[in-house]
N, C-alpha and C positions, 0 to 999 in steps of 0.2 A: 412737379416735385423739384426741389432745389436745395441749396445749402442754407443753414441759418445765417452764415456769414454774408449771404446775399439778400435773403428775404427779410432780414431785420430792418432794412430801410423802409419797409412798408408799415412798420410799427412806430407809433409815437406815444409818449408818456405825458399827457396833458398836465401842466402845472396846477390846474384847477382841481385836480383829483389825485393828490400824491399817494404813493403806496410804498410798501417795503422796497420793491425793486427800484422805483424811481428815486427814492431817497438814497439807496446804495449807489446808484449811478451818479447821483448828484455829488456824493462824497468823492467818487473816483475822479470826476471831472474837475471838482474844485480843489482837491487835495492830492489824491494818489498819483495822478499823472505827473505833476510837478515834483512831488517827493521822489518818485522813482527816477525821474529824469536827473535830479540832482545826485542821487546815489550812483547812477550810471556814470556821471561825470566824475564824482569823487573817487570811485574805485578804479577808474581807467577804462571801463568798458566803452564809454561814449567815444573816446578818441582811438580805440583799438584798431579801427579800420584804416587809420592813417599808416598802419604797418610799421610803427616805431617800437623799439624795445621798451617793455615795461618791467620794472623791478620784480613784480610778482611772477613773471615767467620763470624765474630761477627758484621759486619756492618748491619745497619738497611736496609731492602730492599727498593730500590727506588720505586718499584712497588710491593705492597703486593699482593700475598704471595710469590713472586718469589725471592729467594736469588740472590744477584747481581752476585755471582760466579757460578750460576747454569749451565751456558752454557760453562764453561771452557773446559769440555770434547770435545765438538764440535768445539770450537775454535782451539784447538790443532789438532783435527782430520782433519778439513778442510785444515789447513796449511800443515799437513803431506801428505794429498792426493794431493794437488797442487804441493808440492815439488817433489813427485814421478813422476808426469806427466812431469815436466820439466827435471828431471834427465833422463827420458827415451828418450827425444828428443833432448836435447841440446848437442852440441859437447864439449868435454873436461870435466874433472872432477871438481866438486865443493865439496871439502873436508868438508867444514864447514856445508853445507846443508846435505850432505850425513851422516856426523857424528851425526848431530842432529836427523835425521830420525832414525838412528840405536839406539841412546840412548833413544829416546822417546818410541820406540817399546819395549825395555827392561823394561822401567818403567811401561808401560801399562800392559805388561805380569805379572809384579810383583804386580800390583794392583788388580788382579783378585782374588775373593774369591774362596774358595774350591768348592762351588756349581756352580761356573761360573759367579756369579754376578760381574758387572763391572761398577762402577759409583763413581765419586769422592765424591760428596756431601753426598750421602746416605751410604757411607762407613766411612767417617770421621766425618761428622757433625750430621746426623740424621739416624744412622743405623737401628733404630727400625721402621722407617717410609717408607721403600722402598715399592713401588707399592701401596701406600695409597692415592696418589693424581695424577692420570694420567691426569686429566683435566688441571692441571696447571704446574706440576713440571718436565716435559721434560726428564724423564728417557729414554723413548723409542726414542725420538728425538735424544738424544745424542748417543744412541746405533746405530741408523741408520747411523749417520755420521762416527762412528767408523767402521762400516761394510764397508762403501764406502772407507774409508782410507785403510782398510785391503785389499780390492780388488785391489786398485792401488799399494799398497806395494807388494803384491804377484806377480803382473804383472811385476813390475820392478826388484825386487830382486830374483824372481823365488824361493821363499821359503814360508813357512807357519808360520813364526814366529809371525806375527800379525793375520793372518787368523785363526790360531788354537784357540787362546783365544776367538775370536769373534764367531766362530762356536759353541764353548762350551757355550757361553753366550746365543746364539740363542736357543740352546737345552733347557736351563733353561726357556727361554721365551715361548717356545713351550709347556712346561709342565705347565706353570703358566697360560697362556691365551688360551681360547678356549671355545667351547660349553659344555664341560663336567660339571657335577654337582659339582665337586670339584675344578673347574677352575674359574678364574676371567673372566667375560664376558665383559672385557674392551678393550679399544683401546686408542692410544695416543691423548692427547689434541692437540699436534702439530704434524701433519703427517710428516714423513720423512722415518721412518723405513720401511714403506710399499714398497716404490720404491727401497730402499736398499735391502730388502729381495728378490725382484724379480730379481735384478741384481745378488745377491748371488746364487739364484736358477739356473740362467744360467750357473754359473761357476761349482756349485756342482752337479746339477741334483737331489739334495735331495728333495723329495716331501714334507718334513716337512717345508722347507723354502717357498715353494709356498703356502702351506696350511695356514701357519701363516699370510702371506701377504694377502691372500684372506680373511681370517677371519677378520683381522683388517679393511679391506675395506667394506666388506658386512655387518658386525655387526654395523658399525658406524651409529648412529642416531636411533637405535632400541629403541622404547619407552618402551618396556617391556623386555629389555635385561637381567637384573639381578633381580630375585625375582619379576618379573612382573612390574618392574619400570625401568626408565632410569638409566644406569650405573652410570653416574656422580651424580645423586641424591643419590644413594645408598652409594657411597664412601664418599660423603660429609657428610652424616649423620653418617657414621661409624667413621669418624675422629672428630666428634663433631662440625662441622661447624655451626655457628649460623644462624638463619633464615634470619637475615639482614646483614650477612657478604657476601659481594660481591666484587670480585677483581675489581680494578679500570678500567680494560680494558673491563669488561662486563657491558652492559647497565643496566641489572637487574638480579635478581636471576633467574636461569634457562634459560638465554639467550644463548642457546647453538648454535645458528646460528654463534656466534663468532668462534666456533670450527668446523663449517660445520657439526654439530652433532644434529641439531634440527629435522632432518628427515633423513631417509635412502637416500643415494645419488641419487638413481633413481627417487626419489619423489621430489627432490629439483628443484624448478622452476627458481630461480634466484641465481646468485653468491652472496654470503654474507660473512660477517665476516672478519677475519684476512686474508689479501691478500696472504701472503707467505704460510700460512697453506693451503689455497684453491688451490694454484698452485701446491704444493708438492703432495697434495691429488689427484688432477685430473691427474697429471703426472702418478701417480701409477695406477689410474683407467684405463687410456689409455693403459698403459703397460700390465695390467691384461687382457684387451680385446684382446691385441695382442698375448699373450702367452697361455692363458687358454681357451680351447675350451668348457669346462663345464660351464663357466661363462655365465650368461644371457647377451650375447654380445649385442643383439639388444637394450635392455633397457639401458644398460650402454653407448652404442654409442649415443643413443638419448639424454641421460643426458649430455654427453660430448658436443655434438653439441649445445644443448640448453644453457648450462652454458657458453660455449665459446662465443656464439653469444651475450648473455646478457652482458658479460664483454666487448667485443670489440665494440659493437654497442652503449652501454649506460654507461659504467663505465671506459673507458680508456682515458687517456690524449693524447694529440697530440704527445707526446714523446714516447708513449708506456707504460708510467708509469701507475700503478694502485694503488688505495687506496686513498680516499679523506679524511678519518677520522683519525685524530691523536689519539683519545682516544683508539680505538681498532686497529690502524695501518691497516686499511682495507677499504672495500667498503662502500659507502653511498647509498643514494637513486639513482634510475635510473636518469641519466643525471645530477647528482649533482657533478660538476667538477670545483669548484672554483680554481683560479690560485695560491692563497697563503693563509697563515694562517690568515692574517688580512682580508681576504675576505670570510672566512667561512671554510677553510680547504685546504688541498693538502698535501699528505704524500708521495706517490710514492716511497716506499722504494726500495733501490737497489736490495736487495734479491728478492723482489717480481718480478721485471723485469727479473731477472735471472730465476725465476720460470716460467714466461710466456714463455721464450725461451725453457725451459725444456719441458713444455707442448706442445708447438708448434712442437717441434722436434718429440715427441712421436706421435702426431696426424698425422704428415706427414708419419709416418711409416704405419699407417692404412688407410690413405686417402691422396694420393698425390695431394694436392690442394694448389696452389700458395698463397691463402689467409693466410695460416698458416706461410709460409715462409716469406711473406711480413711483418707480425707482428713480427716474430722472428728477422728479420733484423732491423726493426724499433726499437725494444727494445735494441738490441745490440749496435747500433751506437748512441743511445741517452740516454735512461733511465739507461742503464748499464754502458756504458763507461764514463758517467759523474760522476760515483762513485769513480773514482781514478784520482789523479792529474797527471800532465805530468811527474813528477819525480817518481811517484809511491809510495809516502810516506805520502800522505794525502788522506782522503776518505770521502765519504758521506754516510749517513744512510737514511736521508730524502732528496728528490729531488723536491722541490717546483718549480713551473713554474713562480713564481714571488716572489721577496724578499720583506721584510718589515723591519721596524726598529727592531722588535723583532727577526726576523729570516732572517739574512743576507745571501747572496749567498756566503757561505764559507765552505770549507772542514775542517775536523778535523784530528788530528794525530791518534786518536784511540777512542774507545767507551767502556763504561762499559759493555754494551751488544754489543759485537763486531762481530756479525754474518756476516756483509757485507764485511769487508776488505778481509778475507781469502776466501770468496765465489767468489769474483772477481778474486782472484789469481788462484783458482782451475779451474774456467771457462776458463781463458786464457790458462791454461795448456792443456786443451783438446778441444779448440775451433776448431781445424782442423776437428773434427768429426761433426761439424755443417755445414761445407761448402758444403759437399756432402755426399750422401749415395750410396750404390751399392749393387746389387744382382748378384751372380755368379752361374753358372750351369756348373760344370765340365764335366758332361756327354755330354751336348750339346756344350761344349767349347764356352760359351757365357757369356757376362757380360752386365748389365744395370747400367749406372751411372746416378744419378740424382743430378744435380748441383743446390743447394739452395741459395748459397751466393757466391759473387765474391771477389777475392783477387789475390795476386801473390802466388801461391802454387802449389805443385805437389802431385798427388795421384798415389800410386803404388798398384796394385791389382794382387795377384797371382791367376791364373786359371790353376790348374794342375801344369805342369812344365813351363808354360808360365807366363810372367809378362806383364800386360797392364799398361801403364803410361799415365795419362792425366795431362798436365801442363797448368795452366792459368797464364798469365802475364797481370797485370793491375795495375793502380794506383787508384783503387776503394777505397773509395767513392768519390774521387776528379775528376776522369776522367772515362767516361763510355765506353772507348775502352778496350775490353778484347780479347787478342790473346790466342787462344787455340791450343795445339799441342797434338796429340794422337800418342803413340808409342806402338809397340809390338802387333799389331792387325792382323798380317798376318795369324795367326792360331786361332784367337779368334774373334768370331762375337761380335762386340761391338756396343751398342746403347746408345745414350746420350739424356737425357732430360734436357734442359736448362730453368731455370726459367726466365720468362719475368715479371718484377715487375708490379704490378697493377697500380702504379703511372706513369709508362712510357707512354709518349705521342706517342712514336714511337720507332722503332728499325730496325736495318738492320743486315743481316748476309751475309758474303761473304766467298767463292763462294756462289752463290744463291742456295737456296733449291727448289726442285720441288714443295713442298707444305710447306707453311708457316702457317699452321693451328696451333693455340695455344689452347691447351685443358687444362682447369682448371689451367691456368697460366704457363704451361710448353710447350716448343717447342721441338718436337721430331726430333732427327737427326738419321735416320735409318742406319743400319750397312753397307748396300751397298753404301750409299752416303759417309760415313766416310772412307770406304776402298779406295775410290778415292780422298777423300779430308781430309787427316789426319791433315792438318793445315787449320784453319779457324778463322774468326774474327767476334765477336759480338759487335755491337755498340749500346749503349743505351744512347741517349743524356741526359745529366744532366742539365736541365734548371731550373733556380730559379722559384718558383711558390708560390702563396699565398694559405694557407690552413686555415680552420676554424673548430671549433668543431660543433657538431650538434646544430641546432637552439634551441632545447628544453633545452639545458644547460643554456640558458639565458646569455651566454657569447658572447656578440656581439664584438668579437675580431678577428683579423687576425694575422697569424704568417707566417714567411718565411720558406720555405723548398727548398732543392736542393738534388735530388736523395733521398737516405734514411735519409738524415740529416735534423734535425730541428734546426733552428737558434734562437738566442736570442740577445737582446741588453744588454750591460754592461756599467757601468759608466766609465770604463777605456777608452773606445772609444768615449763616449758621456759625457764628464766631466761636462756639464751643469746641469745634472739631480740632483734633490734634493728630489724627492718624489717616487723613485723606478719606475719611468716611469708610474705612475698611471694615471696622467692627460694627457698623450700623446695620440694623435690621429694620425692615419695613413690612407692615401688614398690608397686603394688597386688597383687603376688603375695606380699607379706610375710605372715608369721604374726601373728595378733593374740592378745594375752594379756588375760585379764580379771583385775581386782583389785578387791576390795571397798574402798570408801571410807567413812570414818566420818561419822556424821551431824553431828558438831560442826564439820566443815569447811564444809558447805554447807546445813545444816539438814535434810538428808535422807540416810539411808544409801543409798549408790549403788554402781553398778558402773562403775569406770573401765577404760579400755582402754589398752594399751601396745603399741607396735611397736618392735622392736629391729633395729638395723643395716640399716634400709631407707631412711634419709633421706640426701639429698644436696642440694647447692645449685646453682643455675644461675648461671653467670658469663658475661657477655656482652662480647665484644670490640667496642667502639664505634668503632674507628678508621676504619671505612668507612661509618658511619651516613649516611643512613638505610638503606643497603643492608647486609644481613647475609648472609654466606655460610652455608651449611648447617653449617659447622664453627665459626662464630663464637660459638655458645652451647655452653659446656662444662659438664659435670656433675662436681662435685667432692664428695668425701666430706665429711660434716659434721664439724666439729670441735666436740666437746662435745655433739653431738646424736645420740649413739649410741642413745638411747632417746627416743621420742616418746610423750608422755602425753596422753591425750584425756579430756575430761569432757563429760557431756551438755550440749548447748547451753542447755537450760533452766536449768542451774545455774551458768552463767558469772557472773563478776563478783560473787562472794560472799566472796572470800578476799583481796582487795587485789590488788596488782600494778600494772603499768604501763598496763594497758588494751589490751594486744596480744592479738588473738584472730582465729581464722580457722576456717571450716568446711570449705571445699573447698580442697584442696592440689594444686598442679600435679602432673600425672601424670608419673612418670619413664618414659621410653621406652627 
């Protein structure tokens, strides 16, 4: 078991069999990396590690007390990390990307203080205030992303030019934070460094790296952590924060549920607060459970299961998106899942969906259960992939399920807080590590491959002197036929577990298996069967279907799905719309037709869906408002809407239009 950021190197995407994933990767390598590099340069981020003053450092914060430039370290780090992944796997040299990576590394090395400290804002702007506001100011978050960039850089370039300064920085952090009387008993307001430290520990084997990660996780939420008080209260008092000074994203003074720091993790009953922070934190918790035997594994596993279930069962959108509340970019009450901001909320940040994938992948490592892979795939094909345009040069931060006049369905070229664009880039760089995982035993000369997601890709695994290859060819997610070929198994006993999606109404495998028992979402292909059947085919019919959120959401809506894809309606295909499809009613008993769409429309050959003669509109008699009789709402046949055309949510906003879009449509009764 390892990390997808490491195992992805075992996966290749043959050009002879292109797929949705390989095409998205191709766009990033051809367009996105260079586009984002130019934006980093134009905005000042690229040169920021030269530690010179930038005019934007004087800007008033958009969200007090967070300076607008505070995340520049991580913006650069994520781009650098993603660039290294692509440089590792793509054929041919890219001199501009390679040169930028090398120059950035030299600038980062030059920005480090003598004691190891490394942060742009607290070196240039407020050097006297470092480590005085862990709650809000992201020093440790930035450090985590720099560590992850260093790991990718070291892997590609086979040197420690970036790793060396980051290890030195971690040494300083280890001395600064911990349980000792002279140490700060703090932890980051925005988790990230925890998961980075655990990855660093795998590379270095240095127990300090594991110990610091463990401390940040286990100390979080301690009500008596510093001088018998909550650490965030102590540091706020020390910096002179007023009694009524509350950041805009916190509901009230001391509302530390925003940071998942209101209680120790093992005591938290529900998933709360900022959704990206929650996902990064729980990803680290799951990894700690995996690697550290001295951890109270049972309590943390129960917490992970409890918080995962609360999220998926009660706080997740149909697309896999999480976070209904714009104020704190995170979770609302159980079942509070409005479709758009004019209906009460809907945030569903791109980074949060990536975080769900990260958590699901870690949970699969400690419990091979298809329910985690189902959510991982749902997020990827919907809440994540909608975050980047077909050309790879426009992005989303917020992903509402319904547009409004104030918030149209539109991507942007960049953001002041630009965490999402480079996050999508780096994810696609190592996405091969999500498709499958494997365990090898050289003594027994055996390998177990667990296939979590389908695509056209090839996996190569070394077992001693032998190499086992598993190739899958498919046009997933448009076609459910997957051809698999296993090679090099004459001397290696190979077992495969294939995920059977929970939404699948049926499936077939040929040649036939003696046992078709599916356990926790996975079908086992035993070694002796594979030895005689190294070529086999899995067919999972991809039929359009209606889906709905939980009845307790009070969202009496239906949406269209096909395989792992969720669909939406856009004004481009339904030009009659003038109200963001708010008054539209849909009959869920209607027949659904499929139609192939051309790649030149949205950058991807796709399957569109059409429903005929099933649409009507709601018309309300307001004469007795606020009281409405049961007959005051009437359903009228649509004029000009005899056909409803649907497109995958991930491919929205690629063809122009007015920006009207909706996923869930009111159910016709």
